[in-house]
C-alpha positions as CSV (number, residue, x, y, z in Angstrom):
1,X,-27.5,-37.1,-12.1
2,X,-27.1,-36.7,-8.3
3,X,-30.2,-37.6,-6.3
4,X,-30.1,-34.3,-4.4
5,X,-31.4,-30.9,-5.3
6,X,-32.4,-27.4,-4.2
7,X,-35.6,-25.7,-5.5
8,X,-37.5,-22.5,-4.8
9,X,-41.3,-22.8,-4.4
10,X,-43.5,-19.7,-4.6
11,X,-46.9,-20.4,-3.0
12,X,-49.6,-17.7,-3.2
13,X,-52.8,-17.7,-1.1
14,X,-55.7,-15.3,-1.0
15,X,-54.1,-13.2,1.7
16,X,-50.3,-13.9,1.6
17,X,-47.5,-15.4,-0.4
18,X,-44.1,-16.9,0.4
19,X,-40.9,-18.1,-1.2
20,X,-39.9,-21.5,0.3
21,X,-36.5,-23.1,-0.3
22,X,-36.5,-26.9,-0.3
23,X,-33.3,-28.8,0.0
24,X,-33.4,-32.5,-0.8
25,X,-30.6,-34.8,0.4
26,X,-31.8,-37.9,-1.4
27,X,-34.0,-39.1,1.4
28,X,-35.6,-36.2,3.2
29,X,-36.7,-32.6,2.5
30,X,-35.7,-29.6,4.5
31,X,-37.6,-26.4,4.2
32,X,-36.6,-22.8,4.8
33,X,-38.8,-19.7,4.4
34,X,-36.9,-17.1,2.3
35,X,-39.5,-14.4,1.9
36,X,-43.1,-13.8,3.1
37,X,-45.4,-11.0,2.0
38,X,-49.0,-10.0,2.1
39,X,-51.4,-10.3,-0.8
40,X,-53.7,-7.3,-0.6
41,X,-56.5,-7.2,-3.1
42,X,-57.7,-3.7,-4.0
43,X,-61.2,-2.3,-4.4
44,X,-61.2,0.2,-7.3
45,X,-64.4,2.0,-8.3
46,X,-66.6,-0.8,-6.9
47,X,-64.6,-3.6,-8.4
48,X,-62.3,-6.0,-6.6
49,X,-58.8,-6.7,-8.2
50,X,-55.5,-8.4,-7.7
51,X,-52.4,-6.3,-7.7
52,X,-50.4,-8.7,-9.9
53,X,-47.5,-6.3,-10.6
54,X,-46.8,-5.8,-7.0
55,X,-47.0,-9.6,-6.5
56,X,-44.5,-10.0,-9.3
57,X,-42.2,-7.5,-7.5
58,X,-42.4,-9.8,-4.5
59,X,-41.4,-12.8,-6.6
60,X,-38.3,-11.0,-7.8
61,X,-37.6,-10.0,-4.2
62,X,-37.9,-13.6,-3.1
63,X,-35.4,-14.8,-5.8
64,X,-33.0,-12.0,-4.8
65,X,-33.2,-12.9,-1.1
66,X,-32.6,-16.5,-1.8
67,X,-29.5,-15.8,-3.9
68,X,-28.2,-13.3,-1.4
69,X,-28.5,-15.8,1.4
70,X,-26.0,-18.0,-0.4
71,X,-28.3,-20.3,-2.4
72,X,-27.0,-19.6,-5.8
73,X,-27.3,-23.3,-6.6
74,X,-31.1,-23.4,-6.8
75,X,-31.9,-25.6,-9.7
76,X,-35.5,-24.6,-10.5
77,X,-38.4,-22.3,-9.6
78,X,-42.1,-23.2,-9.4
79,X,-45.2,-21.1,-8.8
80,X,-48.7,-22.1,-7.5
81,X,-51.7,-19.8,-6.8
82,X,-55.4,-19.9,-6.3
83,X,-57.6,-20.9,-9.3
84,X,-60.0,-19.4,-11.8
85,X,-58.7,-15.8,-12.1
86,X,-57.0,-14.6,-15.2
87,X,-55.4,-11.7,-17.0
88,X,-55.9,-10.6,-20.7
89,X,-53.0,-9.6,-22.9
90,X,-52.9,-7.6,-26.1
91,X,-51.1,-8.5,-29.4
92,X,-47.8,-7.1,-27.9
93,X,-48.0,-9.2,-24.8
94,X,-49.0,-6.3,-22.6
95,X,-51.4,-6.9,-19.7
96,X,-54.8,-5.3,-20.2
97,X,-55.7,-4.1,-16.7
98,X,-55.6,-5.6,-13.3
99,X,-57.1,-9.1,-13.1
100,X,-60.4,-9.3,-11.2
101,X,-60.6,-11.0,-7.8
102,X,-62.9,-14.1,-7.8
103,X,-64.9,-12.5,-5.0
104,X,-65.9,-9.6,-7.2
105,X,-69.6,-9.4,-7.6
106,X,-69.7,-8.9,-11.3
107,X,-70.6,-12.6,-11.8
108,X,-73.9,-12.2,-10.0
109,X,-76.6,-13.8,-12.1
110,X,-74.2,-15.5,-14.6
111,X,-74.9,-19.1,-13.4
112,X,-78.6,-18.4,-14.0
113,X,-77.9,-16.9,-17.4
114,X,-75.8,-19.9,-18.5
115,X,-78.5,-22.2,-17.3
116,X,-81.0,-20.3,-19.4
117,X,-78.8,-20.4,-22.5
118,X,-77.6,-24.0,-22.5
119,X,-78.7,-25.7,-19.2
120,X,-76.6,-26.5,-16.1
121,X,-76.7,-30.3,-16.8
122,X,-75.2,-29.7,-20.3
123,X,-72.5,-27.6,-18.8
124,X,-71.7,-30.3,-16.2
125,X,-71.7,-33.0,-18.8
126,X,-69.3,-31.0,-20.9
127,X,-66.9,-30.0,-18.1
128,X,-67.4,-32.1,-15.0
129,X,-67.1,-29.1,-12.8
130,X,-69.2,-27.9,-9.8
131,X,-71.1,-24.6,-10.1
132,X,-69.3,-21.8,-8.3
133,X,-70.2,-18.2,-9.1
134,X,-66.5,-17.4,-9.6
135,X,-65.6,-20.0,-12.2
136,X,-63.7,-18.5,-15.1
137,X,-66.5,-19.2,-17.6
138,X,-68.9,-17.0,-15.6
139,X,-66.3,-14.3,-15.2
140,X,-65.9,-14.2,-19.0
141,X,-69.7,-14.3,-19.5
142,X,-69.8,-11.3,-17.2
143,X,-67.1,-9.5,-19.2
144,X,-69.1,-10.2,-22.4
145,X,-72.5,-9.1,-20.9
146,X,-71.1,-6.0,-19.3
147,X,-69.1,-5.0,-22.4
148,X,-65.7,-5.0,-20.8
149,X,-63.6,-3.1,-23.3
150,X,-60.5,-5.3,-22.7
151,X,-62.1,-8.5,-23.9
152,X,-62.3,-7.5,-27.6
153,X,-58.7,-6.3,-27.5
154,X,-57.4,-9.5,-25.9
155,X,-55.2,-11.9,-27.9
156,X,-54.2,-14.2,-25.0
157,X,-55.7,-15.3,-21.7
158,X,-53.3,-16.4,-18.9
159,X,-54.3,-17.6,-15.4
160,X,-52.6,-16.1,-12.4
161,X,-49.7,-18.6,-12.2
162,X,-49.4,-18.5,-16.0
163,X,-49.0,-14.7,-15.8
164,X,-46.1,-15.0,-13.3
165,X,-44.4,-17.7,-15.4
166,X,-44.8,-15.5,-18.5
167,X,-43.3,-12.5,-16.7
168,X,-40.3,-14.7,-15.7
169,X,-39.7,-16.5,-19.0
170,X,-41.6,-14.8,-21.8
171,X,-43.4,-18.0,-22.5
172,X,-47.3,-18.0,-22.7
173,X,-48.9,-21.4,-21.8
174,X,-51.9,-22.5,-19.7
175,X,-51.0,-25.1,-17.1
176,X,-53.4,-28.0,-16.9
177,X,-54.4,-28.1,-13.2
178,X,-55.0,-24.4,-13.2
179,X,-56.9,-24.5,-16.5
180,X,-59.1,-27.3,-15.1
181,X,-60.7,-24.9,-12.6
182,X,-62.1,-22.7,-15.3
183,X,-65.2,-24.8,-16.3
184,X,-63.9,-24.5,-19.9
185,X,-62.1,-27.8,-20.2
186,X,-63.2,-31.2,-21.5
187,X,-62.4,-33.4,-18.5
188,X,-61.8,-36.5,-20.6
189,X,-59.6,-35.0,-23.4
190,X,-58.0,-32.3,-21.3
191,X,-58.5,-29.9,-24.1
192,X,-60.5,-26.6,-24.3
193,X,-64.2,-27.3,-24.8
194,X,-64.8,-25.1,-27.8
195,X,-68.3,-26.4,-28.4
196,X,-69.4,-25.1,-25.0
197,X,-67.5,-21.8,-25.4
198,X,-69.1,-21.2,-28.8
199,X,-72.6,-21.8,-27.4
200,X,-71.9,-19.2,-24.7
201,X,-70.3,-16.8,-27.2
202,X,-66.9,-16.8,-25.3
203,X,-63.9,-16.5,-27.5
204,X,-61.7,-19.6,-27.5
205,X,-58.9,-18.2,-29.7
206,X,-57.5,-16.3,-26.7
207,X,-56.7,-19.5,-24.9
208,X,-53.2,-20.9,-25.0
209,X,-51.8,-24.4,-25.4
210,X,-52.2,-26.5,-22.3
211,X,-49.1,-28.1,-20.7
212,X,-49.0,-30.8,-18.1
213,X,-47.7,-30.2,-14.5
214,X,-44.0,-31.0,-14.3
215,X,-43.2,-29.4,-17.6
216,X,-40.0,-27.3,-17.8
217,X,-41.6,-24.1,-19.2
218,X,-38.3,-22.3,-19.9
219,X,-35.6,-20.3,-18.2
220,X,-35.5,-16.9,-16.6
221,X,-35.4,-14.3,-19.3
222,X,-32.2,-12.3,-20.0
223,X,-33.9,-9.2,-18.6
224,X,-34.7,-10.9,-15.3
225,X,-31.2,-12.4,-15.1
226,X,-29.6,-9.0,-15.7
227,X,-31.9,-7.3,-13.2
228,X,-31.4,-9.9,-10.4
229,X,-27.8,-10.9,-11.2
230,X,-28.8,-14.5,-11.4
231,X,-28.1,-17.4,-13.7
232,X,-30.6,-18.9,-16.2
233,X,-32.6,-20.9,-13.7
234,X,-35.3,-23.2,-15.2
235,X,-39.0,-22.3,-14.4
236,X,-41.1,-25.4,-14.0
237,X,-44.9,-25.4,-14.4
238,X,-45.8,-27.4,-11.3
239,X,-49.4,-28.2,-10.1
240,X,-50.0,-24.5,-10.6
241,X,-53.4,-24.6,-8.9
242,X,-52.5,-24.6,-5.2
243,X,-54.9,-27.5,-4.3
244,X,-53.2,-29.6,-7.0
245,X,-49.9,-29.0,-5.3
246,X,-51.4,-29.6,-1.9
247,X,-53.0,-32.9,-2.8
248,X,-49.7,-34.1,-4.3
249,X,-48.3,-33.9,-0.7
250,X,-50.8,-36.2,0.9
251,X,-48.5,-38.6,2.8
252,X,-50.2,-41.8,1.7
253,X,-47.9,-44.8,1.5
254,X,-50.6,-47.6,1.8
255,X,-53.7,-48.5,-0.2
256,X,-56.8,-47.5,1.7
257,X,-59.9,-45.4,1.1
258,X,-59.4,-41.8,2.3
259,X,-60.6,-38.3,1.7
260,X,-58.3,-35.2,1.7
261,X,-59.1,-31.7,3.0
262,X,-56.7,-29.0,1.8
263,X,-57.5,-26.4,4.5
264,X,-56.9,-22.7,4.7
265,X,-59.1,-19.8,3.4
266,X,-61.0,-22.6,1.6
267,X,-61.5,-26.2,2.7
268,X,-61.2,-28.3,-0.5
269,X,-62.5,-31.8,0.3
270,X,-62.5,-34.8,-2.0
271,X,-60.8,-37.9,-3.3
272,X,-58.2,-38.7,-5.9
273,X,-59.5,-40.6,-8.9
274,X,-57.9,-42.1,-11.9
275,X,-60.6,-40.8,-14.3
276,X,-63.3,-38.1,-14.1
277,X,-66.6,-39.0,-12.5
278,X,-69.2,-37.2,-14.6
279,X,-72.3,-38.9,-13.5
280,X,-75.9,-38.1,-12.3
281,X,-74.7,-38.7,-8.8
282,X,-71.8,-36.3,-9.1
283,X,-74.1,-33.7,-10.6
284,X,-76.6,-34.1,-7.9
285,X,-74.0,-33.4,-5.2
286,X,-72.3,-30.7,-7.2
287,X,-68.9,-32.3,-7.1
288,X,-66.1,-31.1,-9.4
289,X,-63.5,-33.0,-11.4
290,X,-60.4,-30.9,-11.4
291,X,-57.0,-31.8,-12.8
292,X,-54.3,-33.3,-10.5
293,X,-50.7,-34.2,-10.9
294,X,-49.4,-37.4,-12.5
295,X,-52.7,-38.1,-14.3
296,X,-54.9,-37.9,-11.3
297,X,-58.3,-36.2,-11.0
298,X,-59.2,-34.2,-7.9
299,X,-62.8,-35.1,-7.3
300,X,-63.9,-32.6,-4.7
301,X,-66.2,-29.9,-3.3
302,X,-65.2,-26.3,-2.4
303,X,-66.3,-25.6,1.2
304,X,-66.0,-22.1,2.6
305,X,-63.1,-22.7,5.1
306,X,-61.3,-20.5,7.6
307,X,-62.3,-17.4,5.6
308,X,-65.3,-17.0,7.8
309,X,-63.2,-17.1,11.0
310,X,-60.6,-14.8,9.4
311,X,-63.3,-12.3,8.4
312,X,-64.7,-12.3,11.9
313,X,-61.3,-11.5,13.3
314,X,-60.8,-8.7,10.7
315,X,-64.2,-7.2,11.7
316,X,-63.3,-7.2,15.4
317,X,-59.9,-5.6,14.6
318,X,-61.9,-2.8,12.8
319,X,-63.8,-2.4,16.0
320,X,-60.6,-2.0,18.0
321,X,-60.4,-5.5,19.4
322,X,-57.0,-7.0,19.0
323,X,-57.7,-10.7,19.2
324,X,-55.2,-13.4,18.1
325,X,-56.5,-16.7,16.6
326,X,-55.3,-18.4,19.8
327,X,-57.5,-15.9,21.8
328,X,-60.5,-16.7,19.6
329,X,-59.9,-20.5,19.9
330,X,-59.8,-20.3,23.7
331,X,-63.0,-18.2,23.7
332,X,-64.7,-20.8,21.5
333,X,-63.7,-23.7,23.7
334,X,-65.4,-21.9,26.5
335,X,-68.7,-21.5,24.6
336,X,-71.5,-24.0,24.8
337,X,-71.5,-26.5,21.9
338,X,-74.2,-27.0,19.3
339,X,-76.3,-24.1,20.2
340,X,-76.4,-22.7,16.6
341,X,-75.1,-23.5,13.2
342,X,-74.5,-21.8,9.9
343,X,-74.2,-23.2,6.4
344,X,-70.6,-22.1,5.5
345,X,-71.5,-22.1,1.8
346,X,-74.5,-19.7,2.2
347,X,-73.9,-17.0,-0.4
348,X,-73.7,-14.1,2.2
349,X,-70.6,-15.6,3.7
350,X,-68.6,-15.6,0.4
351,X,-68.0,-11.9,0.3
352,X,-66.1,-9.5,2.6
353,X,-68.1,-7.6,5.3
354,X,-69.2,-7.7,8.9
355,X,-69.0,-11.5,9.2
356,X,-70.1,-11.8,12.9
357,X,-73.3,-9.9,12.0
358,X,-73.8,-12.1,8.9
359,X,-73.6,-15.1,11.2
360,X,-76.1,-13.6,13.6
361,X,-78.4,-12.7,10.7
362,X,-78.3,-16.3,9.4
363,X,-79.1,-17.8,12.9
364,X,-82.0,-15.4,13.3
365,X,-83.3,-16.2,9.9
366,X,-83.2,-19.9,10.6
367,X,-84.8,-19.6,14.0
368,X,-81.8,-20.6,16.0
369,X,-80.2,-19.1,19.1
370,X,-78.2,-16.0,18.1
371,X,-74.5,-16.1,19.1
372,X,-73.5,-13.0,20.9
373,X,-69.9,-13.2,22.2
374,X,-66.8,-13.7,20.2
375,X,-66.4,-17.2,21.6
376,X,-70.0,-18.1,20.6
377,X,-69.6,-16.8,17.1
378,X,-66.3,-18.7,16.5
379,X,-67.7,-21.9,18.1
380,X,-70.7,-21.6,15.7
381,X,-68.5,-21.2,12.7
382,X,-65.9,-23.9,13.6
383,X,-68.5,-26.6,14.4
384,X,-70.5,-25.7,11.3
385,X,-67.4,-26.1,9.1
386,X,-66.7,-29.5,10.6
387,X,-70.4,-30.5,10.0
388,X,-70.1,-29.5,6.4
389,X,-67.1,-31.7,6.0
390,X,-69.2,-34.6,7.4
391,X,-71.9,-33.8,4.8
392,X,-69.3,-33.9,2.0
393,X,-67.8,-37.1,3.4
394,X,-71.2,-38.8,3.4
395,X,-71.7,-37.7,-0.2
396,X,-68.3,-39.0,-1.2
397,X,-69.1,-42.4,0.3
398,X,-72.4,-42.4,-1.6
399,X,-70.9,-41.6,-4.9
400,X,-68.0,-44.0,-4.6
401,X,-70.0,-46.8,-3.0
402,X,-67.5,-47.4,-0.2
403,X,-66.7,-46.2,3.3
404,X,-63.9,-43.8,3.9
405,X,-61.3,-45.1,6.4
406,X,-59.6,-41.8,7.2
407,X,-59.4,-38.1,6.4
408,X,-56.1,-36.5,5.5
409,X,-56.0,-32.8,6.4
410,X,-53.3,-30.6,4.9
411,X,-52.1,-27.0,4.9
412,X,-52.0,-24.1,7.3
413,X,-55.5,-24.6,8.5
414,X,-54.5,-27.7,10.5
415,X,-52.8,-25.3,12.9
416,X,-56.3,-24.6,14.1
417,X,-56.4,-27.7,16.2
418,X,-60.0,-27.0,17.3
419,X,-61.4,-27.2,13.8
420,X,-59.2,-30.2,13.0
421,X,-60.4,-32.1,16.0
422,X,-64.0,-31.1,15.3
423,X,-63.7,-32.6,11.8
424,X,-62.6,-35.9,13.3
425,X,-65.6,-35.7,15.8
426,X,-68.1,-34.7,13.1
427,X,-67.1,-37.3,10.5
428,X,-66.4,-40.1,13.0
429,X,-63.1,-40.7,11.1
430,X,-59.5,-40.7,12.1
431,X,-57.9,-37.5,10.9
432,X,-54.3,-37.5,9.8
433,X,-53.1,-34.0,9.9
434,X,-50.0,-32.9,8.0
435,X,-47.9,-31.6,6.4
436,X,-48.6,-27.9,7.4
437,X,-46.7,-26.6,4.4
438,X,-48.6,-28.9,2.0
439,X,-48.9,-26.7,-1.0
440,X,-45.3,-25.5,-1.2
441,X,-44.1,-29.1,-0.5
442,X,-46.2,-30.4,-3.4
443,X,-44.9,-27.6,-5.6
444,X,-41.3,-28.6,-4.6
445,X,-41.6,-32.4,-5.2
446,X,-43.1,-31.7,-8.7
447,X,-40.0,-29.6,-9.5
448,X,-37.7,-32.4,-8.2
449,X,-39.6,-35.0,-10.3
450,X,-39.2,-32.8,-13.4
451,X,-35.5,-32.6,-12.7
452,X,-35.2,-36.4,-12.3
453,X,-34.4,-36.3,-8.6
454,X,-37.6,-38.2,-7.6
455,X,-38.9,-41.0,-9.7
456,X,-42.7,-41.0,-8.9
457,X,-45.5,-39.6,-6.9
458,X,-45.4,-42.6,-4.6
459,X,-41.7,-42.0,-3.9
460,X,-42.5,-38.3,-3.3
461,X,-45.2,-39.1,-0.8
462,X,-42.9,-41.5,1.1
463,X,-40.3,-38.7,1.2
464,X,-42.9,-36.2,2.5
465,X,-44.1,-38.7,5.2
466,X,-40.5,-39.2,6.4
467,X,-39.7,-35.4,6.3
468,X,-42.5,-33.7,8.2
469,X,-44.5,-34.2,11.4
470,X,-47.9,-35.8,11.2
471,X,-50.5,-35.7,14.0
472,X,-53.4,-38.1,14.3
473,X,-56.8,-37.2,15.8
474,X,-59.4,-39.9,16.9
475,X,-63.1,-39.1,17.0
476,X,-64.6,-38.2,20.4
477,X,-68.1,-37.8,21.7
478,X,-69.7,-39.5,18.7
479,X,-73.2,-39.7,20.1
480,X,-73.4,-36.0,20.8
481,X,-71.9,-35.1,17.3
482,X,-74.2,-37.5,15.5
483,X,-77.2,-35.9,17.2
484,X,-76.0,-32.4,16.4
485,X,-75.5,-33.4,12.8
486,X,-79.2,-34.1,12.5
487,X,-79.8,-30.5,13.7
488,X,-77.2,-29.2,11.2
489,X,-78.9,-30.9,8.2
490,X,-82.0,-28.8,8.8
491,X,-80.2,-25.6,7.9
492,X,-77.5,-26.7,5.4
493,X,-77.5,-28.3,2.0
494,X,-74.9,-29.5,-0.5
């Protein structure tokens, strides 16, 4: 088999999606964007949903654009998306309604209800996952409590990337890395935790067989091939959770202790482990053990990332202020440092709304100087995100019993050079930033591994290092950042 290949990676984020073509010449990867589109959740009668049919239309459009551009020789297709969200299907394989968005407020109170029923410590011991209000298990509890009419009708549950794979191939499976975000999986056996689900009265018979990342799921269905005029291209279940694909692209070619941050709307910070860490220490810090590729565990914490800055910009746009991210970064550099902080993971910041006002409300509530200008608001948000990364880095070192030598930052968020440099300053660590297209790159190398073009994750990471630019940041102004961290710890917790 020739050690070259061409694959199409679909990468969906919370606000956009794209189809990225990867060409592998045996040594390096080249990347070309074939199609980009917005991902626009819809509020309907007070509920927040994903428009999955429209998104599937964009997948088909991406395939057509790629073929029409002369790339009829693509050898595989892979899809990754965000985690936790799902769709329910009836006995005829029909989708029962639009999947809920993880930021929908129907899960309010579900963590407390689960704690009352079985206890949070029991849930952590059974799943190894951190407690987030949007975890699938709490979404299903909400559906049960609120008597969602689709749940009794459901015969199968598919997560978002599983849905798209099913629409393409007709095959219903749950991919492991995506399933691992649900809080319904046994972290040791990698099987559905039916004991826990039974205790919470959640049906387990709707769950599908779990397949490992790198599995060839099937080929494009006859209907899809006829509609698009394309051959029977294989569809590969990659690290379907976007962070699993992103972490696969960490360009580590030496043995040293590091943390990764997959940065974008969220900042997912953690370490790669060979086995789950389901300990008192992990529970204390609310770490999560999610599935990675090639047998790895993503031991991490979710941090509210650039969502806060993105929401600030959206609010100012609603007010008629056309400000680019570059404009906001320049304004933030001009604002005085360390005058106020927020806890990025404070519950008010998790939902859409007037984010600048939410930031001001938090600062007023915690007795700090209230940021007024756009630059002051963004400076507050950016330095607070960096400080939260420092807090997680300290916790990682405590749990693992060793110092981190560096932080690898990946994904589109590293284009925000202010936040990236702030993370280096706050943590006191060298930050190695890149690749920018981390998620789609990890998606692509898993496809190439499944096709036998790349032999191992180590080889894949060497190829990634040699293919894409990497930028290194060294910590600056350590004394000032360390002093400010003591101030930050007064208003933020893990």
